N, CA, C and O atoms as CSV, one atom per row, in Angstrom:
chain,resi,resn,atom,element,x,y,z
A,1,MET,N,N,33.169,95.734,55.070
A,1,MET,CA,C,32.179,96.626,55.876
A,1,MET,C,C,31.793,97.817,55.159
A,1,MET,O,O,32.419,98.868,55.020
A,2,PRO,N,N,30.406,97.404,54.631
A,2,PRO,CA,C,29.638,98.521,53.860
A,2,PRO,C,C,29.431,99.904,54.618
A,2,PRO,O,O,29.203,100.105,55.811
A,3,LEU,N,N,29.622,101.041,53.270
A,3,LEU,CA,C,29.310,102.518,54.040
A,3,LEU,C,C,28.054,102.467,54.743
A,3,LEU,O,O,27.096,101.696,54.705
A,4,THR,N,N,28.354,103.600,55.452
A,4,THR,CA,C,26.875,104.012,55.831
A,4,THR,C,C,27.066,105.803,55.784
A,4,THR,O,O,28.089,106.485,55.722
A,5,ASP,N,N,25.496,106.221,55.849
A,5,ASP,CA,C,25.125,107.776,55.622
A,5,ASP,C,C,26.030,108.510,56.824
A,5,ASP,O,O,26.604,109.545,56.485
A,6,ALA,N,N,26.197,108.062,58.175
A,6,ALA,CA,C,26.854,108.594,58.988
A,6,ALA,C,C,28.347,108.600,58.492
A,6,ALA,O,O,28.897,109.700,58.507
A,7,ALA,N,N,29.162,107.393,58.002
A,7,ALA,CA,C,30.642,107.607,58.135
A,7,ALA,C,C,30.717,108.217,56.989
A,7,ALA,O,O,31.859,108.670,56.912
A,8,ILE,N,N,29.997,108.528,55.866
A,8,ILE,CA,C,30.189,109.642,55.085
A,8,ILE,C,C,29.598,110.866,55.420
A,8,ILE,O,O,30.425,111.678,55.005
A,9,ARG,N,N,28.732,111.457,55.885
A,9,ARG,CA,C,28.558,112.695,56.564
A,9,ARG,C,C,29.839,113.011,57.583
A,9,ARG,O,O,30.266,114.156,57.436
A,10,ASN,N,N,30.557,112.188,58.621
A,10,ASN,CA,C,31.409,112.706,59.418
A,10,ASN,C,C,32.689,112.433,58.579
A,10,ASN,O,O,33.572,112.403,59.436
A,11,ALA,N,N,33.257,112.222,57.398
A,11,ALA,CA,C,34.311,111.876,57.101
A,11,ALA,C,C,34.928,113.632,56.700
A,11,ALA,O,O,34.143,114.474,56.265
A,12,LYS,N,N,36.231,113.902,56.910
A,12,LYS,CA,C,36.896,114.790,56.961
A,12,LYS,C,C,37.558,114.945,55.515
A,12,LYS,O,O,38.219,114.007,55.070
A,13,PRO,N,N,37.389,116.124,54.773
A,13,PRO,CA,C,37.924,116.120,53.640
A,13,PRO,C,C,39.974,116.183,53.832
A,13,PRO,O,O,40.278,117.341,54.119
A,14,GLN,N,N,40.663,115.686,53.780
A,14,GLN,CA,C,41.971,115.322,53.522
A,14,GLN,C,C,42.720,116.116,52.421
A,14,GLN,O,O,42.233,116.739,51.477
A,15,VAL,N,N,44.162,115.928,52.801
A,15,VAL,CA,C,45.086,117.191,51.954
A,15,VAL,C,C,45.206,116.067,50.869
A,15,VAL,O,O,45.681,116.484,49.813
A,16,LYS,N,N,44.891,114.762,50.889
A,16,LYS,CA,C,44.577,113.679,49.469
A,16,LYS,C,C,43.314,113.285,49.440
A,16,LYS,O,O,42.566,113.271,50.418
A,17,PRO,N,N,42.959,112.865,48.028
A,17,PRO,CA,C,41.945,112.145,48.023
A,17,PRO,C,C,41.743,110.976,48.553
A,17,PRO,O,O,42.499,110.039,48.296
A,18,VAL,N,N,40.663,110.849,49.397
A,18,VAL,CA,C,40.482,109.656,50.001
A,18,VAL,C,C,39.476,108.508,49.660
A,18,VAL,O,O,38.378,108.985,49.371
A,19,LYS,N,N,39.508,107.213,49.608
A,19,LYS,CA,C,38.513,105.911,48.748
A,19,LYS,C,C,38.032,105.495,50.039
A,19,LYS,O,O,38.693,104.907,50.896
A,20,MET,N,N,36.654,105.897,50.117
A,20,MET,CA,C,36.162,104.654,51.215
A,20,MET,C,C,35.048,103.685,50.304
A,20,MET,O,O,34.000,104.032,49.758
A,21,PHE,N,N,35.725,102.300,50.370
A,21,PHE,CA,C,34.969,101.136,49.687
A,21,PHE,C,C,33.909,100.774,50.333
A,21,PHE,O,O,33.680,100.930,51.532
A,22,ASP,N,N,32.768,99.921,48.939
A,22,ASP,CA,C,31.837,99.599,49.644
A,22,ASP,C,C,31.731,98.514,48.948
A,22,ASP,O,O,30.621,98.027,49.166
A,23,GLY,N,N,32.247,97.981,48.322
A,23,GLY,CA,C,32.582,96.363,48.012
A,23,GLY,C,C,32.298,96.087,46.329
A,23,GLY,O,O,31.430,96.818,45.853
A,24,GLY,N,N,32.792,95.335,45.606
A,24,GLY,CA,C,32.263,95.166,44.367
A,24,GLY,C,C,32.985,95.999,43.753
A,24,GLY,O,O,32.587,95.769,42.611
A,25,GLY,N,N,33.779,96.830,43.635
A,25,GLY,CA,C,34.582,98.078,43.420
A,25,GLY,C,C,34.310,98.908,43.468
A,25,GLY,O,O,35.103,99.718,42.988
A,26,LEU,N,N,33.211,99.387,43.963
A,26,LEU,CA,C,32.478,100.542,44.455
A,26,LEU,C,C,32.977,101.059,45.064
A,26,LEU,O,O,33.549,100.408,45.938
A,27,PHE,N,N,33.143,102.498,45.088
A,27,PHE,CA,C,34.007,103.196,46.059
A,27,PHE,C,C,33.417,104.691,46.187
A,27,PHE,O,O,32.580,104.875,45.303
A,28,LEU,N,N,33.554,105.544,46.817
A,28,LEU,CA,C,33.592,106.619,47.289
A,28,LEU,C,C,34.672,107.253,47.606
A,28,LEU,O,O,35.383,107.022,48.583
A,29,LEU,N,N,34.925,108.614,46.245
A,29,LEU,CA,C,35.963,109.495,46.266
A,29,LEU,C,C,35.676,110.390,46.929
A,29,LEU,O,O,34.674,111.010,46.572
A,30,LEU,N,N,36.476,110.905,48.291
A,30,LEU,CA,C,36.507,112.154,48.820
A,30,LEU,C,C,37.522,112.820,48.407
A,30,LEU,O,O,38.650,112.333,48.482
A,31,ASN,N,N,37.235,114.405,47.754
A,31,ASN,CA,C,38.119,115.168,47.225
A,31,ASN,C,C,38.365,116.021,48.259
A,31,ASN,O,O,37.536,116.180,49.155
A,32,PRO,N,N,39.851,116.822,48.226
A,32,PRO,CA,C,40.261,117.823,49.163
A,32,PRO,C,C,39.113,119.010,48.815
A,32,PRO,O,O,39.083,120.089,49.407
A,33,ASN,N,N,38.700,118.839,48.347
A,33,ASN,CA,C,37.536,120.172,47.945
A,33,ASN,C,C,36.169,119.606,48.515
A,33,ASN,O,O,35.090,120.170,48.335
A,34,GLY,N,N,36.326,118.487,49.188
A,34,GLY,CA,C,35.344,118.610,49.642
A,34,GLY,C,C,33.658,118.041,48.917
A,34,GLY,O,O,32.563,118.019,49.478
A,35,SER,N,N,34.078,117.585,47.318
A,35,SER,CA,C,33.332,117.187,46.516
A,35,SER,C,C,33.080,115.522,47.180
A,35,SER,O,O,33.598,115.228,48.257
A,36,ARG,N,N,32.296,114.584,46.457
A,36,ARG,CA,C,32.072,113.272,47.051
A,36,ARG,C,C,31.886,112.426,45.582
A,36,ARG,O,O,30.954,112.879,44.918
A,37,TRP,N,N,32.424,111.563,45.109
A,37,TRP,CA,C,32.149,111.159,43.906
A,37,TRP,C,C,31.842,109.429,43.760
A,37,TRP,O,O,32.856,108.733,43.826
A,38,TRP,N,N,30.667,108.786,43.589
A,38,TRP,CA,C,30.922,107.710,43.452
A,38,TRP,C,C,31.733,107.299,42.378
A,38,TRP,O,O,31.993,108.013,41.409
A,39,ARG,N,N,32.150,106.095,42.557
A,39,ARG,CA,C,33.479,105.237,41.109
A,39,ARG,C,C,32.989,104.191,41.305
A,39,ARG,O,O,32.477,103.872,42.378
A,40,LEU,N,N,33.064,103.435,40.248
A,40,LEU,CA,C,33.246,102.243,40.371
A,40,LEU,C,C,34.661,101.247,39.415
A,40,LEU,O,O,35.134,101.542,38.318
A,41,LYS,N,N,34.931,100.382,40.067
A,41,LYS,CA,C,36.584,100.003,39.275
A,41,LYS,C,C,36.101,98.872,38.916
A,41,LYS,O,O,35.279,98.203,39.542
A,42,PHE,N,N,36.736,98.554,37.607
A,42,PHE,CA,C,36.666,97.440,37.143
A,42,PHE,C,C,37.622,97.123,35.776
A,42,PHE,O,O,38.157,97.896,34.980
A,43,ARG,N,N,37.602,95.856,35.846
A,43,ARG,CA,C,38.631,95.380,34.632
A,43,ARG,C,C,37.882,94.821,33.326
A,43,ARG,O,O,36.951,94.020,33.413
A,44,ILE,N,N,38.395,95.339,32.049
A,44,ILE,CA,C,37.608,94.698,30.722
A,44,ILE,C,C,38.964,94.466,29.596
A,44,ILE,O,O,39.785,95.323,29.268
A,45,GLY,N,N,38.905,93.262,29.214
A,45,GLY,CA,C,39.782,92.935,28.429
A,45,GLY,C,C,41.492,93.344,28.964
A,45,GLY,O,O,42.415,93.653,28.210
A,46,GLY,N,N,41.542,93.240,30.344
A,46,GLY,CA,C,42.792,92.931,30.725
A,46,GLY,C,C,43.112,94.068,31.320
A,46,GLY,O,O,43.940,94.003,32.229
A,47,LYS,N,N,42.603,95.230,30.997
A,47,LYS,CA,C,42.994,96.748,31.448
A,47,LYS,C,C,41.571,97.281,32.605
A,47,LYS,O,O,40.358,97.085,32.536
A,48,GLU,N,N,42.741,98.268,33.968
A,48,GLU,CA,C,41.770,98.742,35.167
A,48,GLU,C,C,41.116,99.985,34.048
A,48,GLU,O,O,41.616,100.563,33.083
A,49,LYS,N,N,39.659,100.063,34.763
A,49,LYS,CA,C,38.905,101.178,34.375
A,49,LYS,C,C,38.130,101.980,35.423
A,49,LYS,O,O,37.524,101.358,36.296
A,50,LEU,N,N,38.111,102.996,35.404
A,50,LEU,CA,C,36.941,103.955,36.463
A,50,LEU,C,C,35.653,104.596,35.675
A,50,LEU,O,O,35.753,105.242,34.631
A,51,LEU,N,N,34.652,104.359,36.233
A,51,LEU,CA,C,33.217,104.470,35.855
A,51,LEU,C,C,32.328,105.792,37.123
A,51,LEU,O,O,31.820,105.438,38.187
A,52,SER,N,N,32.354,106.900,36.738
A,52,SER,CA,C,31.689,107.673,37.295
A,52,SER,C,C,30.553,107.357,37.704
A,52,SER,O,O,30.004,106.775,36.768
A,53,LEU,N,N,29.608,107.428,38.928
A,53,LEU,CA,C,28.489,106.760,38.922
A,53,LEU,C,C,27.824,108.149,39.477
A,53,LEU,O,O,26.828,107.885,40.150
A,54,GLY,N,N,28.001,109.104,39.417
A,54,GLY,CA,C,27.610,110.550,40.416
A,54,GLY,C,C,28.094,111.085,41.576
A,54,GLY,O,O,29.118,110.744,42.168
A,55,VAL,N,N,27.279,111.979,41.891
A,55,VAL,CA,C,27.668,112.810,42.924
A,55,VAL,C,C,27.306,112.265,44.341
A,55,VAL,O,O,26.206,111.712,44.340
A,56,TYR,N,N,27.916,112.274,45.508
A,56,TYR,CA,C,26.815,112.065,46.795
A,56,TYR,C,C,26.412,113.825,47.115
A,56,TYR,O,O,27.078,114.849,46.960
A,57,PRO,N,N,25.143,113.603,47.575
A,57,PRO,CA,C,24.417,112.753,48.142
A,57,PRO,C,C,23.157,112.689,46.723
A,57,PRO,O,O,22.054,112.141,46.745
A,58,ASP,N,N,23.816,113.458,45.575
A,58,ASP,CA,C,22.770,113.201,44.500
A,58,ASP,C,C,22.175,111.914,44.629
A,58,ASP,O,O,21.029,111.549,44.893
A,59,VAL,N,N,23.564,111.133,44.301
A,59,VAL,CA,C,23.268,109.318,44.235
A,59,VAL,C,C,23.512,108.988,45.277
A,59,VAL,O,O,24.707,108.916,45.563
A,60,SER,N,N,22.416,108.613,46.393
A,60,SER,CA,C,22.497,107.750,47.552
A,60,SER,C,C,22.838,106.983,47.919
A,60,SER,O,O,22.654,106.043,47.146
A,61,LEU,N,N,23.429,106.645,48.977
A,61,LEU,CA,C,23.871,105.303,49.586
A,61,LEU,C,C,23.001,103.992,48.822
A,61,LEU,O,O,23.608,102.955,48.552
A,62,LYS,N,N,21.979,104.099,48.603
A,62,LYS,CA,C,21.413,103.140,48.365
A,62,LYS,C,C,20.938,103.165,46.722
A,62,LYS,O,O,20.307,102.182,46.335
A,63,GLU,N,N,21.208,104.209,45.792
A,63,GLU,CA,C,21.176,103.871,44.709
A,63,GLU,C,C,22.656,103.681,44.363
A,63,GLU,O,O,22.762,103.590,43.140
A,64,ALA,N,N,23.630,103.603,44.876
A,64,ALA,CA,C,25.081,103.661,44.043
A,64,ALA,C,C,25.190,102.296,43.810
A,64,ALA,O,O,25.413,101.902,42.666
A,65,PRO,N,N,25.016,101.224,45.084
A,65,PRO,CA,C,25.361,99.838,44.591
A,65,PRO,C,C,24.258,99.367,43.708
A,65,PRO,O,O,24.445,98.231,43.271
A,66,GLU,N,N,22.969,100.050,43.271
A,66,GLU,CA,C,21.986,99.460,41.902
A,66,GLU,C,C,22.881,99.680,41.308
A,66,GLU,O,O,23.579,98.705,41.031
A,67,LYS,N,N,23.370,101.182,40.759
A,67,LYS,CA,C,23.901,101.400,39.689
A,67,LYS,C,C,25.458,100.755,39.442
A,67,LYS,O,O,25.923,100.920,38.314
A,68,ARG,N,N,26.082,100.204,40.199
A,68,ARG,CA,C,26.995,99.412,40.464
A,68,ARG,C,C,26.335,97.955,40.171
A,68,ARG,O,O,27.160,97.689,39.297
A,69,ASP,N,N,25.937,97.398,40.185
A,69,ASP,CA,C,25.166,96.069,39.855
A,69,ASP,C,C,24.532,96.376,38.406
A,69,ASP,O,O,25.131,95.566,37.699
A,70,GLU,N,N,23.812,96.964,37.719
A,70,GLU,CA,C,23.592,97.541,36.853
A,70,GLU,C,C,24.914,97.486,35.621
A,70,GLU,O,O,24.683,96.951,34.536
A,71,ALA,N,N,26.050,97.985,35.870
A,71,ALA,CA,C,27.360,98.259,35.396
A,71,ALA,C,C,27.783,96.636,35.389
A,71,ALA,O,O,28.089,96.238,34.265
A,72,ARG,N,N,27.843,95.754,36.327
A,72,ARG,CA,C,28.260,94.391,36.223
A,72,ARG,C,C,27.560,93.614,35.712
A,72,ARG,O,O,28.068,92.568,35.308
A,73,LYS,N,N,26.079,93.856,35.540
A,73,LYS,CA,C,25.535,93.063,34.378
A,73,LYS,C,C,25.837,93.247,33.099
A,73,LYS,O,O,25.404,92.441,32.275
A,74,LEU,N,N,26.526,94.188,32.750
A,74,LEU,CA,C,26.968,94.779,31.104
A,74,LEU,C,C,28.159,94.254,31.240
A,74,LEU,O,O,28.684,93.906,30.182
A,75,LEU,N,N,28.933,94.033,32.496
A,75,LEU,CA,C,30.503,93.680,32.004
A,75,LEU,C,C,30.037,92.115,31.890
A,75,LEU,O,O,30.499,91.623,30.861
A,76,ALA,N,N,29.229,91.165,32.676
A,76,ALA,CA,C,29.100,89.843,32.429
A,76,ALA,C,C,28.810,89.516,31.339
A,76,ALA,O,O,29.094,88.340,31.112
A,77,GLN,N,N,28.200,90.224,30.258
A,77,GLN,CA,C,27.546,90.078,29.131
A,77,GLN,C,C,29.009,90.481,28.116
A,77,GLN,O,O,29.037,90.214,26.915
A,78,GLY,N,N,29.969,91.043,28.725
A,78,GLY,CA,C,31.131,91.673,28.040
A,78,GLY,C,C,31.023,93.032,27.353
A,78,GLY,O,O,31.762,93.355,26.424
A,79,ILE,N,N,29.827,94.005,27.981
A,79,ILE,CA,C,30.052,95.195,27.360
A,79,ILE,C,C,30.417,96.066,28.239
A,79,ILE,O,O,29.805,96.067,29.308
A,80,ASP,N,N,31.542,97.065,28.016
A,80,ASP,CA,C,31.915,98.107,28.482
A,80,ASP,C,C,31.168,99.028,28.994
A,80,ASP,O,O,30.781,99.949,28.275
A,81,PRO,N,N,30.786,98.956,30.468
A,81,PRO,CA,C,29.926,100.212,30.814
A,81,PRO,C,C,30.476,101.678,30.170
A,81,PRO,O,O,29.771,102.591,29.739
A,82,SER,N,N,31.109,101.653,30.199
A,82,SER,CA,C,31.753,102.881,29.899
A,82,SER,C,C,31.429,103.312,28.539
A,82,SER,O,O,30.728,104.314,28.404
A,83,ALA,N,N,31.795,102.766,27.662
A,83,ALA,CA,C,31.876,102.358,26.475
A,83,ALA,C,C,30.250,102.688,25.884
A,83,ALA,O,O,29.996,103.530,25.022
A,84,GLU,N,N,29.389,101.936,26.475
A,84,GLU,CA,C,28.118,101.907,26.431
A,84,GLU,C,C,27.430,103.316,26.681
A,84,GLU,O,O,26.680,103.801,25.833
A,85,ARG,N,N,27.779,104.091,28.142
A,85,ARG,CA,C,27.483,105.221,28.387
A,85,ARG,C,C,27.717,106.046,27.025
A,85,ARG,O,O,26.792,106.715,26.563
A,86,LYS,N,N,28.902,105.990,26.427
A,86,LYS,CA,C,29.300,107.095,25.268
A,86,LYS,C,C,28.267,106.940,24.270
A,86,LYS,O,O,27.647,107.904,23.820
A,87,ALA,N,N,28.004,105.348,23.797
A,87,ALA,CA,C,26.975,105.414,22.777
A,87,ALA,C,C,26.026,105.949,23.278
A,87,ALA,O,O,25.710,106.973,22.672
A,88,THR,N,N,25.421,105.720,24.116
A,88,THR,CA,C,24.372,106.208,24.682
A,88,THR,C,C,23.760,107.746,24.076
A,88,THR,O,O,22.833,108.106,23.351
A,89,LYS,N,N,25.089,108.514,24.990
A,89,LYS,CA,C,25.243,109.783,24.779
A,89,LYS,C,C,25.066,110.279,22.979
A,89,LYS,O,O,24.437,111.243,22.543
A,90,THR,N,N,25.688,109.465,22.370
A,90,THR,CA,C,26.234,109.803,21.174
A,90,THR,C,C,24.888,109.711,20.244
A,90,THR,O,O,24.578,110.418,19.285
A,91,VAL,N,N,24.167,108.576,20.856
A,91,VAL,CA,C,22.659,108.583,19.937
A,91,VAL,C,C,21.699,109.664,20.262
A,91,VAL,O,O,21.024,110.244,19.412
A,92,GLN,N,N,21.669,109.935,21.688
A,92,GLN,CA,C,20.859,111.109,21.896
A,92,GLN,C,C,21.557,112.500,21.298
A,92,GLN,O,O,20.849,113.487,21.095
A,93,ALA,N,N,22.909,112.517,21.045
A,93,ALA,CA,C,23.142,113.801,20.163
A,93,ALA,C,C,23.039,113.880,18.982
A,93,ALA,O,O,23.157,114.923,18.339
A,94,ASP,N,N,22.759,112.568,18.450
A,94,ASP,CA,C,22.195,112.538,16.904
A,94,ASP,C,C,21.095,112.700,16.471
A,94,ASP,O,O,20.763,112.784,15.288
A,95,SER,N,N,20.139,112.780,17.850
A,95,SER,CA,C,18.995,113.142,17.139
A,95,SER,C,C,18.197,114.522,16.724
A,95,SER,O,O,18.485,115.707,16.886
A,96,TYR,N,N,17.089,113.870,16.131
A,96,TYR,CA,C,16.522,115.150,15.118
A,96,TYR,C,C,16.624,116.181,15.537
A,96,TYR,O,O,16.949,117.118,14.808
A,97,GLU,N,N,16.339,116.360,17.062
A,97,GLU,CA,C,15.772,117.764,17.338
A,97,GLU,C,C,17.183,118.177,17.990
A,97,GLU,O,O,17.268,119.401,18.089
A,98,ALA,N,N,18.402,117.432,18.498
A,98,ALA,CA,C,19.384,118.128,18.664
A,98,ALA,C,C,20.042,118.898,17.065
A,98,ALA,O,O,20.369,120.062,16.835
A,99,VAL,N,N,20.042,117.727,16.223
A,99,VAL,CA,C,20.584,118.637,15.000
A,99,VAL,C,C,19.942,119.624,14.127
A,99,VAL,O,O,20.500,120.265,13.237
A,100,LEU,N,N,18.668,119.680,14.486
A,100,LEU,CA,C,17.908,120.984,14.348
A,100,LEU,C,C,18.132,122.169,14.807
A,100,LEU,O,O,18.144,123.253,14.224
A,101,ARG,N,N,18.348,121.836,16.128
A,101,ARG,CA,C,18.521,122.970,17.479
A,101,ARG,C,C,19.916,123.705,16.677
A,101,ARG,O,O,19.977,124.898,16.378
A,102,GLU,N,N,21.224,122.459,16.365
A,102,GLU,CA,C,22.332,122.752,15.919
A,102,GLU,C,C,22.541,123.865,14.527
A,102,GLU,O,O,23.469,124.630,14.265
A,103,TRP,N,N,21.489,123.629,13.931
A,103,TRP,CA,C,21.185,124.063,12.602
A,103,TRP,C,C,21.091,125.119,12.984
A,103,TRP,O,O,22.033,125.876,12.749
A,104,PHE,N,N,19.744,125.708,13.850
A,104,PHE,CA,C,18.873,127.086,14.478
A,104,PHE,C,C,20.148,127.811,14.821
A,104,PHE,O,O,20.277,128.924,14.313
A,105,SER,N,N,20.856,127.482,15.394
A,105,SER,CA,C,21.884,127.977,16.235
A,105,SER,C,C,23.073,128.558,15.386
A,105,SER,O,O,23.514,129.689,15.588
A,106,ARG,N,N,23.431,127.936,14.680
A,106,ARG,CA,C,23.990,128.061,13.360
A,106,ARG,C,C,23.531,129.299,12.426
A,106,ARG,O,O,24.297,130.200,12.084
A,107,TYR,N,N,21.910,129.197,11.996
A,107,TYR,CA,C,21.699,130.533,11.379
A,107,TYR,C,C,20.959,131.006,11.638
A,107,TYR,O,O,20.306,131.486,10.711
A,108,GLN,N,N,20.459,131.256,13.060
A,108,GLN,CA,C,19.463,132.507,13.546
A,108,GLN,C,C,20.498,134.211,13.644
A,108,GLN,O,O,20.072,135.365,13.600
A,109,PRO,N,N,21.547,133.835,13.748
A,109,PRO,CA,C,22.222,135.407,13.750
A,109,PRO,C,C,21.658,135.981,12.576
A,109,PRO,O,O,21.295,137.146,12.742
A,110,THR,N,N,21.413,135.342,11.036
A,110,THR,CA,C,21.765,135.542,10.116
A,110,THR,C,C,20.287,136.219,9.848
A,110,THR,O,O,20.151,136.879,8.817
A,111,TRP,N,N,19.157,136.067,10.771
A,111,TRP,CA,C,17.899,136.129,10.586
A,111,TRP,C,C,17.307,136.890,11.170
A,111,TRP,O,O,17.817,137.044,12.280
A,112,ALA,N,N,15.813,137.937,10.904
A,112,ALA,CA,C,15.251,138.497,11.438
A,112,ALA,C,C,15.138,137.952,13.194
A,112,ALA,O,O,15.613,136.918,13.664
A,113,PRO,N,N,14.562,138.741,13.722
A,113,PRO,CA,C,14.684,138.145,15.287
A,113,PRO,C,C,13.006,137.355,15.250
A,113,PRO,O,O,12.720,136.214,15.611
A,114,GLY,N,N,12.192,138.313,14.742
A,114,GLY,CA,C,10.587,137.622,14.626
A,114,GLY,C,C,10.799,136.278,13.804
A,114,GLY,O,O,10.034,135.331,13.984
A,115,HIS,N,N,11.862,136.210,12.890
A,115,HIS,CA,C,11.896,134.765,11.692
A,115,HIS,C,C,12.202,133.475,12.650
A,115,HIS,O,O,11.721,132.343,12.708
A,116,ALA,N,N,13.410,134.292,13.508
A,116,ALA,CA,C,14.042,133.150,14.196
A,116,ALA,C,C,12.957,132.620,15.103
A,116,ALA,O,O,12.672,131.425,15.019
A,117,ASN,N,N,12.301,133.429,15.998
A,117,ASN,CA,C,11.548,132.968,16.736
A,117,ASN,C,C,10.142,131.825,16.104
A,117,ASN,O,O,9.748,130.725,16.492
A,118,LYS,N,N,9.714,132.722,15.011
A,118,LYS,CA,C,8.715,131.524,14.369
A,118,LYS,C,C,9.533,130.492,14.173
A,118,LYS,O,O,9.141,129.427,14.650
A,119,ILE,N,N,10.453,130.489,13.669
A,119,ILE,CA,C,11.047,128.591,13.005
A,119,ILE,C,C,11.338,127.927,14.572
A,119,ILE,O,O,10.775,126.840,14.704
A,120,ILE,N,N,11.970,128.295,15.556
A,120,ILE,CA,C,11.886,127.273,16.684
A,120,ILE,C,C,10.967,127.065,17.453
A,120,ILE,O,O,10.871,126.035,18.121
A,121,ARG,N,N,9.924,128.281,17.479
A,121,ARG,CA,C,8.338,127.680,18.170
A,121,ARG,C,C,8.140,126.399,17.207
A,121,ARG,O,O,8.544,125.272,17.493
A,122,ARG,N,N,7.443,126.750,16.000
A,122,ARG,CA,C,7.001,125.900,15.186
A,122,ARG,C,C,7.651,124.459,15.152
A,122,ARG,O,O,7.048,123.394,15.020
A,123,SER,N,N,9.197,124.683,15.319
A,123,SER,CA,C,9.785,123.485,15.301
A,123,SER,C,C,9.315,122.535,16.896
A,123,SER,O,O,9.116,121.320,16.888
A,124,GLU,N,N,9.234,123.241,17.911
A,124,GLU,CA,C,9.112,122.561,19.102
A,124,GLU,C,C,7.560,122.215,19.077
A,124,GLU,O,O,7.269,121.177,19.672
A,125,ARG,N,N,6.743,122.766,18.613
A,125,ARG,CA,C,5.193,122.809,18.612
A,125,ARG,C,C,4.818,121.365,17.581
A,125,ARG,O,O,4.132,120.447,18.030
A,126,ASP,N,N,5.355,121.349,16.230
A,126,ASP,CA,C,5.134,120.615,15.359
A,126,ASP,C,C,6.379,119.410,14.934
A,126,ASP,O,O,6.141,118.251,14.592
A,127,ILE,N,N,7.036,119.718,14.997
A,127,ILE,CA,C,8.234,118.564,14.688
A,127,ILE,C,C,8.624,117.818,16.034
A,127,ILE,O,O,8.174,116.672,16.044
A,128,PHE,N,N,9.142,118.064,16.858
A,128,PHE,CA,C,9.848,117.827,18.054
A,128,PHE,C,C,8.902,116.561,18.611
A,128,PHE,O,O,9.364,115.429,18.756
A,129,PRO,N,N,7.576,116.898,18.888
A,129,PRO,CA,C,7.260,115.737,19.343
A,129,PRO,C,C,6.826,114.543,18.727
A,129,PRO,O,O,6.517,113.524,19.344
A,130,TRP,N,N,6.805,114.701,17.357
A,130,TRP,CA,C,6.458,113.554,16.735
A,130,TRP,C,C,8.155,112.977,16.171
A,130,TRP,O,O,8.205,111.759,15.997
A,131,ILE,N,N,8.924,113.430,16.009
A,131,ILE,CA,C,10.010,113.037,15.743
A,131,ILE,C,C,11.155,113.260,15.621
A,131,ILE,O,O,11.994,112.972,14.769
A,132,GLY,N,N,11.167,114.330,17.419
A,132,GLY,CA,C,12.358,114.818,17.996
A,132,GLY,C,C,13.670,113.961,18.416
A,132,GLY,O,O,14.805,114.144,17.978
A,133,ALA,N,N,13.191,112.807,19.533
A,133,ALA,CA,C,14.198,112.035,20.046
A,133,ALA,C,C,14.442,111.333,19.409
A,133,ALA,O,O,15.419,110.693,19.799
A,134,ARG,N,N,13.754,110.782,17.783
A,134,ARG,CA,C,14.666,110.098,17.103
A,134,ARG,C,C,15.896,110.166,16.820
A,134,ARG,O,O,16.478,111.207,17.126
A,135,PRO,N,N,16.462,109.352,16.320
A,135,PRO,CA,C,18.228,109.374,15.548
A,135,PRO,C,C,17.649,109.745,13.892
A,135,PRO,O,O,16.666,109.253,13.338
A,136,VAL,N,N,18.557,110.708,13.375
A,136,VAL,CA,C,18.445,111.591,12.172
A,136,VAL,C,C,18.511,110.761,11.305
A,136,VAL,O,O,17.789,110.974,10.332
A,137,ALA,N,N,19.481,109.349,11.285
A,137,ALA,CA,C,19.422,108.381,10.439
A,137,ALA,C,C,18.422,107.211,10.543
A,137,ALA,O,O,18.618,106.433,9.610
A,138,GLU,N,N,17.558,106.869,11.241
A,138,GLU,CA,C,16.188,106.520,11.354
A,138,GLU,C,C,14.945,107.367,10.694
A,138,GLU,O,O,13.785,107.032,10.453
A,139,VAL,N,N,15.650,108.591,10.500
A,139,VAL,CA,C,14.073,109.019,10.128
A,139,VAL,C,C,13.472,109.397,8.806
A,139,VAL,O,O,13.738,110.512,8.357
A,140,THR,N,N,12.805,108.706,8.237
A,140,THR,CA,C,12.525,108.534,6.493
A,140,THR,C,C,11.793,109.515,5.795
A,140,THR,O,O,11.067,110.268,6.443
A,141,ALA,N,N,11.864,109.604,4.749
A,141,ALA,CA,C,11.372,110.870,4.001
A,141,ALA,C,C,10.003,110.847,3.918
A,141,ALA,O,O,9.375,111.898,3.795
A,142,PRO,N,N,9.339,109.529,3.982
A,142,PRO,CA,C,7.987,109.964,4.486
A,142,PRO,C,C,7.149,110.261,5.834
A,142,PRO,O,O,6.082,110.784,6.158
A,143,GLU,N,N,8.317,109.585,6.463
A,143,GLU,CA,C,7.681,110.088,8.037
A,143,GLU,C,C,8.075,111.790,7.907
A,143,GLU,O,O,7.409,112.523,8.639
A,144,LEU,N,N,8.928,112.333,7.178
A,144,LEU,CA,C,9.220,113.740,7.600
A,144,LEU,C,C,7.963,114.057,6.537
A,144,LEU,O,O,7.087,114.696,7.120
A,145,LEU,N,N,7.740,113.870,5.574
A,145,LEU,CA,C,6.660,114.490,4.495
A,145,LEU,C,C,5.530,114.083,6.000
A,145,LEU,O,O,5.395,115.119,6.652
A,146,SER,N,N,5.026,113.314,6.417
A,146,SER,CA,C,3.800,113.238,7.128
A,146,SER,C,C,3.685,113.881,8.053
A,146,SER,O,O,2.551,113.853,8.530
A,147,VAL,N,N,4.556,114.626,8.668
A,147,VAL,CA,C,5.023,115.472,10.128
A,147,VAL,C,C,4.753,116.892,9.424
A,147,VAL,O,O,3.959,117.676,9.944
A,148,LEU,N,N,5.624,117.304,7.880
A,148,LEU,CA,C,5.324,118.182,7.717
A,148,LEU,C,C,3.929,118.651,7.108
A,148,LEU,O,O,3.586,119.833,7.065
A,149,ARG,N,N,3.004,117.356,6.543
A,149,ARG,CA,C,1.842,117.721,6.022
A,149,ARG,C,C,1.053,117.835,7.602
A,149,ARG,O,O,-0.153,117.773,7.360
A,150,ARG,N,N,1.202,117.933,8.653
A,150,ARG,CA,C,0.419,117.702,9.351
A,150,ARG,C,C,0.131,119.763,9.699
A,150,ARG,O,O,-0.861,120.470,9.871
A,151,ILE,N,N,1.596,119.992,9.651
A,151,ILE,CA,C,1.713,121.490,9.868
A,151,ILE,C,C,0.729,122.177,8.729
A,151,ILE,O,O,0.622,123.402,8.664
């Protein structure tokens, strides 16, 4: 029987975590502290895994099955959804903007406040809109030079 919003709202916190299943491996984990997490239970390579899909009510009863279906499509292609999510986060962490901000935070304490302010403002205005979201490995020297020439 599928979950309903009323059933979720009326569920009382217990001493132990409680799982309310919705089907297809999707369940809502009710923790004793009152938090409610959507989880997906799946198997890949003979191993059972859990994937967090978000917190209720941030992820609604309508959105959770959609997220489950997206993850199951990846599973059907032989792709581990948790590994896919981790790889996506790694790519975002290696963006030009992320690396430049990391460099800035490392050297900022040694600079005068006015100089540090100019560096980050100019980066945000002149560099990030053009190549900030791209992975560092994909940014070529001619692209970087064209961005710098705009300045």
